[in-house]
C-alpha positions in Angstrom: 34.5 62.1 -71.4 33.6 64.7 -74.1 30.4 62.8 -75.0 29.4 62.5 -71.2 29.8 66.2 -70.9 27.6 66.9 -73.8 24.9 64.6 -72.4 25.0 66.4 -69.1 24.8 69.9 -70.8 21.6 68.6 -72.7 19.9 67.0 -69.7 20.8 68.9 -66.7 21.4 72.6 -65.9 23.1 73.8 -62.7 23.1 76.8 -60.4 20.7 79.2 -62.4 19.5 82.2 -60.6 16.0 83.4 -61.4 15.5 86.1 -64.0 13.1 88.9 -63.5 10.9 90.9 -65.8 7.3 91.1 -67.0 5.7 87.8 -66.9 4.4 86.5 -70.2 3.1 83.4 -71.9 5.0 81.1 -74.2 4.0 78.4 -76.6 6.1 75.4 -77.1 5.8 72.2 -79.4 7.8 69.1 -79.7 9.6 68.5 -82.9 9.0 65.2 -84.7 5.4 64.8 -83.7 2.6 64.3 -86.3 0.8 67.4 -87.6 1.9 70.8 -88.7 3.8 73.2 -86.3 1.6 75.5 -84.5 1.8 79.1 -85.5 4.2 81.1 -83.4 5.1 78.3 -81.2 8.7 77.6 -80.2 10.0 74.3 -81.5 12.1 72.0 -79.1 13.6 68.7 -79.6 12.8 65.5 -77.5 14.8 66.1 -74.2 15.4 69.7 -75.3 12.7 71.7 -73.2 15.3 72.4 -70.8 17.3 74.5 -73.2 14.2 76.8 -73.8 13.6 77.1 -70.1 17.1 78.4 -69.3 17.1 80.9 -72.3 16.7 84.5 -71.9 13.2 84.4 -73.2 11.8 82.8 -69.9 11.6 84.8 -66.7 10.1 84.1 -63.2 6.4 84.1 -63.2 6.1 83.1 -66.9 3.6 80.3 -68.1 5.0 77.8 -70.8 2.1 76.1 -72.6 3.0 72.8 -74.2 1.4 71.6 -77.2 0.7 67.7 -77.5 3.8 65.8 -78.1 6.6 63.7 -76.5 9.0 66.0 -74.6 11.2 63.2 -73.1 13.1 63.4 -69.9 13.1 66.8 -68.0 15.5 67.6 -65.2 15.3 70.9 -63.4 18.4 71.3 -61.3 19.2 74.3 -58.9 16.9 76.6 -60.7 15.0 79.0 -58.3 12.3 81.2 -59.5 11.1 84.2 -57.5 7.6 83.7 -58.6 5.6 80.7 -59.6 6.6 79.5 -63.0 4.3 77.1 -64.8 4.5 74.3 -67.4 1.0 73.5 -68.6 -0.2 71.0 -71.1 -2.6 72.8 -73.5 -4.6 69.5 -73.9 -5.0 67.5 -70.8 -2.3 64.7 -70.6 -1.2 65.3 -74.2 2.2 66.7 -73.4 4.2 63.6 -72.5 7.3 63.2 -70.4 9.3 60.1 -69.9 10.4 61.3 -66.4 10.4 64.6 -64.4 13.0 65.3 -61.9 13.5 68.6 -59.8 16.5 69.1 -57.8 17.2 72.0 -55.4 14.7 74.3 -57.3 12.0 76.6 -56.2 8.6 77.9 -57.3 7.8 75.5 -60.2 4.4 74.3 -61.2 3.8 71.3 -63.7 0.1 70.9 -64.6 -2.1 68.6 -66.9 0.9 66.6 -68.3 1.4 62.9 -68.6 4.5 61.1 -67.3 4.8 57.7 -68.7 7.6 55.1 -68.8 9.0 54.8 -72.3 12.3 54.3 -74.2 13.5 57.7 -73.0 13.0 57.0 -69.4 16.5 56.4 -67.8 17.2 52.7 -67.1 18.2 53.7 -63.6 14.9 55.3 -62.8 12.9 54.1 -59.9 10.2 56.9 -59.8 8.5 58.7 -62.6 8.4 62.0 -60.7 11.4 62.7 -58.4 11.5 65.8 -56.2 14.8 65.8 -54.3 15.9 67.5 -51.3 16.3 71.2 -51.2 13.5 71.5 -53.8 10.7 73.6 -52.4 7.4 75.2 -53.4 6.8 72.6 -56.2 3.3 71.9 -57.4 2.4 68.8 -59.6 -1.2 69.1 -60.5 -4.0 67.5 -62.6 -1.5 65.1 -64.2 -1.5 61.4 -65.3 1.4 59.4 -64.0 1.7 55.8 -65.1 4.4 53.2 -65.5 2.1 51.2 -68.0 -0.9 52.1 -70.0 -2.8 48.9 -68.9 -2.0 46.3 -66.3 -5.2 44.3 -66.9 -4.6 40.6 -66.8 -0.9 40.9 -65.5 0.6 38.0 -63.7 2.4 38.5 -60.5 5.7 38.0 -62.3 4.9 40.8 -64.7 4.0 43.0 -61.9 7.4 42.5 -60.5 9.3 43.2 -63.8 10.5 46.7 -63.8 7.4 48.7 -62.8 8.3 52.3 -61.7 6.7 54.1 -58.8 4.7 57.4 -59.1 5.9 60.4 -57.1 8.7 60.5 -54.6 9.5 63.7 -52.8 12.1 64.7 -50.3 11.4 68.4 -50.7 9.6 70.9 -48.5 6.4 72.7 -49.2 5.4 70.4 -52.1 1.9 70.1 -53.2 0.6 66.9 -55.1 -2.9 67.8 -56.2 -5.7 66.1 -58.2 -3.4 63.7 -60.1 -4.1 60.2 -61.3 -1.3 57.9 -60.4 -1.9 54.5 -61.8 -0.4 51.1 -62.9 2.6 51.7 -60.7 4.6 50.1 -57.9 4.4 52.7 -55.0 2.1 55.5 -55.4 2.9 58.9 -53.7 5.7 59.0 -51.1 6.4 62.3 -49.3 9.4 62.5 -47.0 9.8 66.2 -46.7 7.9 68.6 -44.3 4.9 70.8 -45.1 3.6 68.5 -47.8 0.1 68.7 -49.2 -1.3 65.6 -50.9 -4.9 66.4 -51.9 -7.5 65.0 -54.4 -5.3 62.3 -56.0 -6.4 58.9 -57.1 -3.8 56.1 -56.7 -5.0 53.0 -58.4 -3.5 49.5 -59.5 -0.4 49.6 -57.6 1.9 46.9 -56.1 3.5 48.6 -53.0 2.0 51.2 -50.7 -0.6 53.7 -52.0 0.5 56.7 -50.0 3.5 57.4 -47.6 3.9 60.3 -45.3 7.1 60.7 -43.3 7.3 64.4 -42.9 5.9 66.9 -40.3 3.1 69.4 -40.8 1.7 67.6 -43.6 -1.8 67.3 -45.1 -3.5 64.3 -46.8 -7.0 64.9 -47.8 -9.6 63.6 -50.3 -7.4 61.0 -51.9 -8.6 57.7 -53.2 -6.4 54.6 -52.9 -8.0 51.8 -55.0 -7.0 48.2 -56.1 -3.6 47.2 -54.7 -2.1 44.0 -56.1 -0.4 41.9 -53.5 2.4 40.4 -55.7 5.6 40.1 -53.6 6.7 40.3 -49.9 6.0 44.0 -49.3 3.4 44.6 -46.7 1.1 46.8 -48.7 -0.6 49.7 -47.0 -3.1 52.2 -48.2 -1.2 54.8 -46.2 1.9 54.2 -44.2 4.1 56.3 -42.0 7.1 55.7 -39.8 9.6 57.9 -37.9 13.3 58.1 -38.4 15.8 59.2 -35.8 18.8 61.6 -36.4 21.0 58.5 -36.6 18.7 57.0 -39.3 17.3 54.3 -36.9 13.7 53.4 -37.7 11.3 54.4 -35.0 13.8 56.6 -33.2 12.2 59.9 -34.4 8.9 61.8 -34.3 6.5 62.4 -37.0 4.1 65.3 -36.0 1.3 67.6 -36.9 -0.2 65.7 -39.7 -3.9 65.8 -40.8 -5.2 62.6 -42.5 -8.8 63.2 -43.5 -11.6 62.4 -46.0 -9.5 59.7 -47.8 -11.0 56.7 -49.4 -9.0 53.4 -49.2 -10.4 50.3 -50.8 -8.2 47.2 -51.2 -10.4 45.5 -53.9 -12.6 48.2 -55.5 -13.3 45.7 -58.3 -14.9 42.4 -57.6 -12.5 40.9 -60.2 -9.3 42.7 -58.8 -6.4 40.4 -59.7 -3.9 39.7 -58.4 -6.1 40.3 -55.3 -5.1 42.8 -52.6 -4.4 41.9 -49.1 -3.6 45.5 -48.1 -3.4 47.0 -44.6 -5.4 50.3 -44.3 -3.7 53.0 -42.3 -0.4 51.6 -40.9 1.7 53.8 -38.6 4.0 51.2 -37.1 7.3 53.1 -36.2 6.2 55.7 -33.8 6.6 58.3 -32.2 3.4 60.1 -33.7 2.5 63.3 -32.1 -0.4 65.6 -32.7 -2.1 63.8 -35.6 -5.8 64.2 -36.7 -7.3 61.1 -38.5 -10.8 61.8 -39.3 -13.6 61.2 -41.8 -11.8 58.4 -43.7 -13.4 55.3 -45.2 -11.1 52.3 -45.0 -12.1 49.0 -46.7 -9.5 46.3 -46.4 -9.4 42.6 -45.9 -6.8 42.8 -43.1 -6.6 43.4 -39.2 -4.9 46.7 -39.7 -7.8 49.1 -40.6 -6.2 52.0 -38.7 -3.2 51.1 -36.5 -1.0 53.5 -34.6 2.1 52.3 -32.7 3.3 54.9 -30.3 0.9 57.7 -30.2 0.9 61.1 -28.4 -2.1 63.5 -28.6 -3.4 61.6 -31.7 -7.2 62.0 -32.5 -9.0 59.3 -34.5 -12.4 60.7 -35.0 -15.4 59.6 -37.2 -13.8 57.0 -39.4 -15.5 54.1 -41.0 -13.4 51.0 -41.1 -14.9 47.9 -42.8 -13.6 44.3 -43.7 -15.8 43.0 -46.6 -14.9 39.3 -45.9 -14.5 39.1 -42.2 -12.0 36.5 -42.7 -8.4 36.2 -41.7 -6.2 38.3 -42.0 -9.0 40.4 -40.3 -11.5 41.6 -39.5 -10.4 45.2 -39.6 -9.8 47.1 -36.4 -8.9 50.5 -35.1 -6.0 50.0 -32.7 -3.6 52.2 -30.6 -0.7 50.5 -28.9 2.3 51.7 -26.8 5.8 52.3 -28.4 7.9 49.3 -29.5 10.3 50.0 -26.6 7.3 49.7 -24.2 6.8 53.4 -23.6 3.2 54.2 -22.9 1.0 56.1 -25.4 -0.5 59.3 -24.0 -3.1 61.8 -24.5 -5.1 60.2 -27.3 -8.8 60.4 -28.3 -10.6 57.8 -30.3 -14.3 58.8 -30.8 -17.3 58.4 -33.2 -15.6 55.6 -35.2 -17.3 52.4 -36.8 -15.0 49.4 -36.9 -15.2 45.6 -36.5 -13.1 45.9 -33.3 -11.1 48.3 -31.1 -7.8 47.7 -29.3 -6.1 50.0 -26.8 -3.6 49.8 -24.1 -4.5 50.5 -20.4 -4.4 54.2 -20.2 -3.4 56.8 -22.7 -6.6 56.6 -24.9 -9.9 58.3 -24.1 -12.7 56.3 -26.0 -16.0 58.0 -26.7 -19.0 56.6 -28.6 -17.3 54.1 -30.9 -19.4 51.3 -32.4 -18.6 47.9 -33.5 -19.8 46.8 -36.9 -22.0 43.6 -36.3 -24.5 43.7 -39.2 -23.2 46.1 -41.9 -26.6 45.8 -43.8 -28.4 47.3 -40.9 -25.9 50.2 -40.8 -25.1 51.1 -44.4 -26.9 51.8 -47.7 -25.1 49.2 -49.7 -21.7 47.9 -48.3 -21.5 45.3 -51.1 -21.2 48.3 -53.5 -18.9 50.2 -51.2 -21.8 52.7 -50.4 -21.2 53.5 -46.7 -23.8 56.2 -46.2 -26.0 55.5 -43.2 -29.4 54.0 -44.0 -32.5 55.2 -42.2 -32.8 53.6 -38.8 -29.1 53.0 -38.4 -28.0 52.9 -34.9 -25.2 55.1 -35.7 -27.4 58.1 -36.4 -27.3 60.7 -33.6 -25.2 58.3 -31.6 -22.0 60.2 -31.5 -20.2 62.7 -29.3 -20.6 66.4 -30.2 -18.0 69.2 -29.8 -14.9 67.3 -31.1 -14.1 69.7 -33.9 -15.4 67.6 -36.8 -17.6 70.2 -38.6 -18.4 68.1 -41.6 -18.4 64.6 -42.9 -16.7 62.6 -45.7 -18.6 64.3 -48.4 -18.4 67.8 -46.8 -21.9 67.8 -45.3 -22.3 69.7 -42.0 -22.2 67.9 -38.8 -24.6 67.4 -37.0 -27.6 67.2 -39.4 -29.8 65.7 -36.7 -30.0 66.1 -33.0 -26.4 64.9 -32.4 -23.4 63.9 -34.5 -23.6 60.5 -36.2 -20.9 57.8 -35.7 -18.7 56.9 -38.7 -17.4 58.9 -41.6 -20.7 59.9 -43.2 -23.4 61.9 -41.7 -26.9 60.6 -42.4 -28.9 62.9 -44.9 -32.6 62.4 -44.7 -34.4 62.5 -48.0 
């Protein structure tokens, strides 16, 4: 029992109120790493950064710069800061953690670090970064999060042997920005409200790339590449479902979510192995209310390019959904259906999209200027190389509906550039 208490004191701190004062910079290095100790930097043991953060030296608003080294497992529990307090790796991805967990803490930013599974990662861990309920205003930025350094040549059996997931968050007002999440099981899963997931790359994963279950969320400019279908999970580039107050799936509402300018490619490499049979955007457990799904490029060998089951006031605008094989399971569609209980979808708009097919219930969906992909080589610059810019003479040019609020395209170019808005995610740019 005494040993257990010592371990808890080292790894976890509880109920710390913030300390105020003039914000300042600190420099920290991990003891035991190669090289001489940096001048004036504070030494910390592996798993010992926590002790420094809770000392009287650190106040709200401070920035702690981390020299290269292995800092072990970090748990920040019930530690609120009145102002943003930052942990930043001095050299990108050279300050390494075995796992990061934030519980019930406020106003922490962790930037440019590497989180990598190693011998210091707890054996019970399922995720490399855990942001638990009651945590809020947390930012994870510009970091490398990986369960393995390289998965090239892995068999299905090895993919199913102890691989951890990337980021799992139940907190509110959480920002996951410009990270590389790779060689993992599931990528980034956001269950809390007011999440922002922007500019991340999720690659080489065995589960779902992105998950969004909270309200008032933004998923923008993320790349989801190269899944590996190695078990019975129905892999999705992005997945959402609702949960009722009683915990029953499909009995709640997920609302006010923007999903735009994301790139989803199941097999971005021609030799991707084990190959991906991923669904694109799968929203299968509605009620989904007040969503905007726009300017996304979704490339999957599956029927479900973009599918919404149970939609109210959902806008699906200017997306490009393409199936590179056209074979079963597929080709990829954009589909809106009624709720699982038979209740009709209502008030939805599907306009200016390119896909292999479209499927909607009778009523509840206004369809405008969508086009079916029949000959991709007549539409796109080079679909074989995942270049879905419109080529000169494409029938999608100037064929869309104006005035739908889509001010620019996948690349940020203004709409329209011609006489009318183009169909699909990319607005034609004449030379």
